[in-house]
C-alpha positions as CSV (number, residue, x, y, z in Angstrom):
1,M,0.0,0.1,0.0
2,K,2.9,2.5,0.9
3,A,4.5,1.8,-2.4
4,A,1.3,2.6,-4.2
5,W,0.8,5.9,-2.5
6,R,4.4,6.9,-2.8
7,S,4.2,6.3,-6.5
8,F,0.9,8.2,-6.6
9,F,2.2,11.3,-4.9
10,S,5.5,11.2,-7.0
11,E,3.5,13.0,-9.6
12,R,2.7,16.6,-8.7
13,K,-0.7,16.7,-10.4
14,N,-1.9,13.6,-8.4
15,T,-0.9,15.5,-5.2
16,N,-2.9,18.6,-6.3
17,V,-5.8,16.5,-7.2
18,F,-5.8,15.0,-3.7
19,I,-5.5,18.1,-1.8
20,I,-8.4,19.8,-3.9
21,T,-10.6,16.7,-3.5
22,A,-10.0,16.3,0.3
23,G,-10.5,20.1,0.9
24,S,-13.5,20.2,-1.2
25,L,-15.1,17.4,0.6
26,A,-14.4,18.9,4.0
27,L,-16.1,22.1,3.0
28,I,-19.2,20.3,1.4
29,L,-19.7,18.2,4.4
30,F,-19.5,21.2,6.7
31,A,-22.1,22.9,4.5
32,F,-24.2,19.6,4.5
33,L,-24.2,19.6,8.3
34,H,-25.7,23.0,8.6
35,F,-28.1,22.5,5.6
36,L,-29.7,19.5,7.5
37,T,-30.5,21.6,10.4
38,F,-32.2,24.1,8.1
39,N,-34.1,21.1,6.3
40,E,-35.2,19.4,9.3
41,A,-37.1,22.7,10.4
42,R,-38.9,23.1,6.9
43,S,-42.3,21.8,6.1
44,G,-42.4,19.3,3.4
45,Y,-44.7,17.0,1.2
46,H,-46.3,13.9,2.3
47,F,-47.6,11.3,-0.1
48,N,-49.2,8.0,0.2
49,D,-46.5,5.3,-0.8
50,P,-48.3,2.2,-2.3
51,V,-45.0,0.1,-1.6
52,L,-44.8,1.0,2.1
53,N,-48.5,0.5,2.6
54,L,-47.9,-3.1,1.9
55,F,-46.2,-3.8,5.2
56,S,-45.9,-2.5,8.8
57,A,-42.7,-0.9,9.8
58,R,-40.2,-2.9,11.8
59,D,-37.0,-1.7,13.6
60,L,-34.1,-3.1,11.6
61,S,-31.6,-0.1,12.8
62,L,-28.9,-2.5,14.0
63,L,-28.8,-4.6,10.9
64,T,-28.8,-1.5,8.5
65,F,-26.1,0.1,10.6
66,I,-23.8,-3.0,10.6
67,L,-24.3,-3.5,6.8
68,T,-23.8,0.2,5.9
69,Y,-20.7,0.9,7.9
70,G,-19.4,-2.6,7.5
71,F,-19.3,-2.4,3.7
72,A,-18.3,1.4,3.7
73,I,-15.3,0.6,5.9
74,T,-14.5,-2.4,4.0
75,G,-14.8,-0.6,0.6
76,L,-12.4,2.2,1.9
77,V,-9.9,-0.4,3.1
78,I,-10.1,-2.0,-0.3
79,A,-9.7,1.3,-2.1
80,L,-6.8,2.3,0.0
81,F,-4.4,-0.2,-2.0
82,D,-5.6,1.6,-5.2
83,P,-4.9,5.5,-4.7
84,P,-6.8,6.5,-7.8
85,V,-9.9,4.7,-6.9
86,F,-9.7,6.1,-3.5
87,V,-9.4,9.5,-4.7
88,K,-12.3,8.9,-7.1
89,L,-14.5,7.6,-4.1
90,L,-13.6,10.8,-2.0
91,A,-14.6,12.9,-5.1
92,A,-17.8,11.0,-5.9
93,Y,-19.0,11.2,-2.3
94,A,-18.4,15.0,-2.5
95,V,-20.3,15.2,-5.6
96,L,-23.1,13.0,-4.3
97,T,-23.5,15.1,-1.2
98,V,-23.9,18.3,-3.4
99,L,-26.5,16.4,-5.3
100,R,-28.3,15.4,-2.1
101,I,-28.3,19.0,-0.9
102,C,-29.9,20.0,-4.2
103,S,-32.6,17.4,-4.3
104,L,-33.5,17.7,-0.5
105,Y,-33.8,21.5,-1.1
106,L,-36.0,21.2,-4.2
107,L,-38.1,18.3,-2.9
108,P,-38.7,18.6,0.9
109,L,-40.6,15.7,2.2
110,E,-42.4,14.8,5.6
111,P,-41.4,11.5,7.1
112,P,-43.4,8.4,5.7
113,A,-46.4,7.2,7.9
114,G,-45.4,4.8,10.5
115,I,-41.8,5.6,10.4
116,I,-39.5,4.0,13.0
117,P,-36.6,6.5,13.3
118,L,-33.2,4.9,12.3
119,E,-31.0,4.7,15.2
120,D,-27.6,5.6,13.6
121,V,-25.2,6.7,16.3
122,L,-22.5,8.0,13.9
123,L,-25.0,10.2,12.1
124,R,-26.8,11.3,15.1
125,F,-23.6,12.7,16.7
126,S,-22.2,14.2,13.6
127,F,-24.4,15.4,10.7
128,Y,-27.7,15.2,12.7
129,S,-26.2,17.3,15.6
130,G,-27.6,15.0,18.3
131,R,-31.1,14.7,16.9
132,A,-32.9,12.2,15.0
133,N,-33.5,13.6,11.7
134,L,-36.6,12.4,9.9
135,K,-36.5,14.5,6.8
136,D,-33.1,13.6,5.4
137,L,-35.1,11.7,2.7
138,F,-34.9,12.2,-1.1
139,F,-32.7,10.5,-2.0
140,S,-31.4,7.7,0.4
141,G,-27.8,8.5,1.3
142,H,-27.1,5.0,2.9
143,T,-28.1,3.3,-0.2
144,A,-26.4,5.7,-2.6
145,T,-23.2,5.7,-0.7
146,I,-22.7,2.0,-0.9
147,F,-23.5,2.1,-4.7
148,L,-20.7,4.4,-5.1
149,F,-18.4,1.6,-4.3
150,A,-20.0,-0.6,-6.8
151,F,-19.8,1.8,-9.5
152,A,-16.1,2.9,-8.6
153,F,-14.4,-0.4,-8.2
154,K,-13.0,-2.1,-11.4
155,N,-13.3,-5.8,-10.2
156,T,-16.6,-7.4,-11.2
157,L,-17.1,-9.4,-8.2
158,L,-16.7,-6.5,-6.0
159,K,-19.2,-4.5,-8.0
160,I,-21.7,-7.4,-7.6
161,I,-21.1,-7.6,-3.9
162,F,-21.5,-4.0,-3.1
163,G,-24.3,-3.6,-5.5
164,V,-26.3,-6.4,-3.8
165,A,-25.4,-5.0,-0.4
166,A,-26.6,-1.5,-1.4
167,I,-29.9,-3.1,-2.7
168,L,-30.4,-4.9,0.7
169,I,-29.8,-1.7,2.8
170,G,-32.4,0.0,0.6
171,V,-34.9,-2.7,1.3
172,L,-34.0,-2.5,5.0
173,L,-34.8,1.1,5.1
174,M,-38.1,0.7,3.4
175,L,-39.1,-2.0,5.8
176,Q,-38.5,0.3,8.6
177,H,-40.4,3.1,6.8
178,V,-37.4,5.3,7.1
179,H,-37.6,6.2,3.5
180,Y,-40.1,6.4,0.7
181,S,-39.7,3.7,-2.0
182,I,-38.8,6.5,-4.5
183,D,-35.9,7.6,-2.3
184,V,-34.3,4.2,-2.6
185,I,-35.1,3.6,-6.3
186,V,-33.5,6.9,-7.4
187,A,-30.4,6.5,-5.1
188,P,-28.4,4.1,-7.5
189,F,-29.2,6.4,-10.7
190,V,-27.7,9.4,-8.6
191,A,-24.8,7.4,-7.4
192,W,-24.1,6.6,-11.1
193,L,-24.4,10.2,-12.0
194,A,-22.1,11.2,-9.2
195,T,-19.4,8.8,-10.5
196,R,-19.7,9.9,-14.0
197,L,-19.4,13.6,-13.1
198,T,-16.5,12.7,-10.8
199,A,-14.6,11.1,-13.6
200,T,-15.1,14.3,-15.9
201,V,-13.9,16.6,-13.1
202,L,-10.8,14.5,-12.0
203,S,-10.0,14.2,-15.8
204,R,-10.0,17.9,-16.3
205,L,-8.0,18.5,-13.0
206,R,-5.2,16.2,-14.1
207,S,-5.0,17.6,-17.5
208,K,-4.2,21.1,-16.1
């Protein structure tokens, strides 16, 4: 791993891209933290979801937490062995977060009927500022984040594993009525868009 990063940073352009990516991600996440406070106080739209109406909510927070962070940490560790992929993931997550801010602003939603709030300790004491956010809805960040790994990795088996994991996480979120079905269905498409935009941006940065 050390050799891979040493080789990566041996090129000045790669160093610049890494600094710009890490700095941009930090600023975007800081803005997102404050945006969520604003978003939680807004009135939103509520609609009758025919998919969620098929079943009663059940608390699956622990399983969702284990799967989401288990795969996220595993994915980051794998990516550390391939610096360009790691940087691509950081940049894609930054782009994804910007897209989430835009979508949440343009389509504010009230929580689904019968919601059982997701117990996510890491989110509660970071981006959620100690509260249980119920309006961080369109689109599903948990689902989209794991899909980022599926789209960023080159290995076909890894793509399949992370893709299946992302789908399972989305299903768990719907079973708990944490998200509307549309929040989960849209997530992979936005994650794909984020990776495509990221590839374009990184390409331009490296060409300068």
